[in-house]
C-alpha positions, -999 to +999 in steps of 0.1 A: +000+000+000+014+034-010+001+068+001-006+099-020-011+134-005-036+156-023-027+192-019-055+208+002-077+226-023-089+251+003-053+264+005-055+278-031-081+304-024-062+317+006-027+309-006-009+341+005-021+338+041-022+300+041+014+295+032+028+316+060+058+325+038+064+289+027+067+280-010+051+251-028+085+235-029+086+235+009+051+220+009+063+191-013+094+185+007+073+182+039+052+155+021+082+136+009+101+137+042+070+124+060+071+093+039+044+098+014+049+082-021+028+107-042+017+143-043-012+153-064-031+183-078-066+187-090-077+209-119-104+236-122-091+264-145-123+285-146-151+273-123-184+291-120-193+310-089-224+290-082-204+258-080-178+274-058-206+286-035-219+251-030-187+232-021-165+237-052-129+248-051-102+266-069-070+249-080-035+257-092-027+247-128-017+211-122+013+209-146+028+242-133+024+233-096+036+197-100+067+210-118+075+230-086+069+199-065+090+176-087+119+200-088+120+202-050+119+165-043+139+134-054+115+104-047+080+118-047+057+108-076+037+138-088+002+131-101-028+149-117-059+140-098-075+147-122-066+165-154-097+170-175-087+159-209-114+178-228-102+212-216-072+212-240-059+198-272-044+163-267-011+173-282-007+201-256-014+175-229+011+150-245+038+177-246+032+188-210+031+152-197+063+142-216+081+173-204+072+166-168+081+130-171+115+138-185+123+167-161+112+147-131+132+116-140+101+095-147+081+105-116+049+117-133+015+099-134-012+114-156-045+110-138-073+120-162-110+118-168-139+132-187-150+158-162-185+167-152-187+205-147-206+216-178-203+253-171-165+251-170-165+232-204-186+260-218-164+288-204-134+271-220-151+265-254-147+228-248-171+201-261-191+187-231-214+165-251-186+145-268-161+145-239-161+107-235-154+100-272-128+127-273-110+113-242-108+079-258-092+094-289-070+117-268-055+087-250-047+071-283-031+104-295-010+107-263+004+073-267+012+077-303+029+110-296+050+095-268+062+068-292+072+094-318+044+083-341+016+101-358-020+097-346-047+090-372-081+097-359-113+116-368-109+144-343-072+148-338-055+130-366-024+150-379+004+140-403+039+154-407+044+163-371+065+150-342+070+161-305+104+157-288+118+149-263+100+116-259+092+105-223+119+087-203+092+063-190+088+035-216+055+039-233+050+073-216+037+083-182+013+059-165-023+069-172-049+066-144-086+070-151-109+088-126-145+079-124-170+051-115-190+046-146-189+018-172-169+039-196-142+047-170-139+011-161-136+001-198-107+025-202-090+010-172-095-025-186-083-017-222-059+012-223-050+027-189-026+017-161-046+027-131-080+036-117-092+063-093-128+053-084-145+078-060-166+072-029-200+087-038-234+087-022-264+085-045-268+122-044-232+129-052-232+103-080-261+122-096-242+154-095-210+139-110-229+117-134-213+085-120-223+054-101-227+054-063-200+038-043-206+036-005-187+006+010-156-015+007-174-046-003-187-028-034-153-014-041-138-048-039-163-062-063-156-034-088-119-038-086-121-076-090-143-073-120-120-048-137-089-069-130-106-100-142-113-083-175-077-070-177-065-105-171-087-118-199-068-094-222-034-105-208-030-074-187-019-073-151-039-058-122-044-021-123-031+003-097-061+016-078-059+049-059-088+056-035-098+084-011-111+064+020-148+064+029-137+077+063-124+110+048-154+129+059-138+136+092-110+155+075-134+182+064-134+196+099-096+193+101-097+164+126-068+142+114-067+122+146-103+110+141-095+102+105-064+082+113-082+063+141-110+054+117-088+044+087-060+026+104-079-006+112-093-006+076-061-004+057-058-041+054-094-045+041-087-018+016-055-036+004-075-069+003-101-051-019-073-043-044-065-007-034-028+000-040-027+037-032-045+056-004-051+093-013-055+117+016-065+154+014-061+172+047-082+203+053-053+221+070-060+258+076-023+269+073+011+256+064+018+251+101-013+230+105-005+212+073+030+202+086+014+189+118-014+171+099+010+154+074+033+142+102+004+128+122-011+110+092+023+096+083+030+084+118-004+068+122-009+053+088+023+051+068+046+041+096+022+018+114 
């Protein structure tokens, strides 16, 4: 079991006061020194005010911020969690991903998904209706670009072009798919390297246009089914990153309660097929963040 620290999204809005003079490089070093294996960033380039007022959040540009984190660390894997593919041309994503892979020494994981915030798609001039179809083709285009080959496809096919340098990771950075739906699972089975299913009540699932996921038994069934389908294609088990069901206690900043609730369930998560646990503390300042990260690490990573 490995552990990924999601940068606390609440810190972005209040960055100048939250950081207490620290840099993002220092934030990343705290995470690495505590023993975490990964450091991830979300993405919301231009969210609408209504969504922000009902629980939404701002975010740093993931590629820019993860570059700072990678440059300041030596072991930490940097991840997008998640990059919304449809917000940009796939060749821009392929270039950014290859660049970060090369410059980090192969420490980048491209977590991606279709996205669900229609208003943000519209603000960016992106195609919300065809976002699933375009993600499928984007993944194909990324992989071709990372091999130094041309992609031939209906939306993004281009001839006579090449993008260098190629990634240092053979085949390109690992691709992890976020989402609970059948299409997300199909991508994990057929073309991706990992999966990021999300705990979701029925109400939340309706908002994010996904399937509800409310207990470890269901999670285990889903993972087993995906890995069985991968095995049928001659593929090994997928990496699975999961934010624990017990993470609700973190919203109040209570890391002690979270650790107490999650610690006895780490083995059941591992038995379910989870290979990465993702934690997002709700730290109100860099000082609190340092304390929270050290507490989580001592209680969960170093158990």
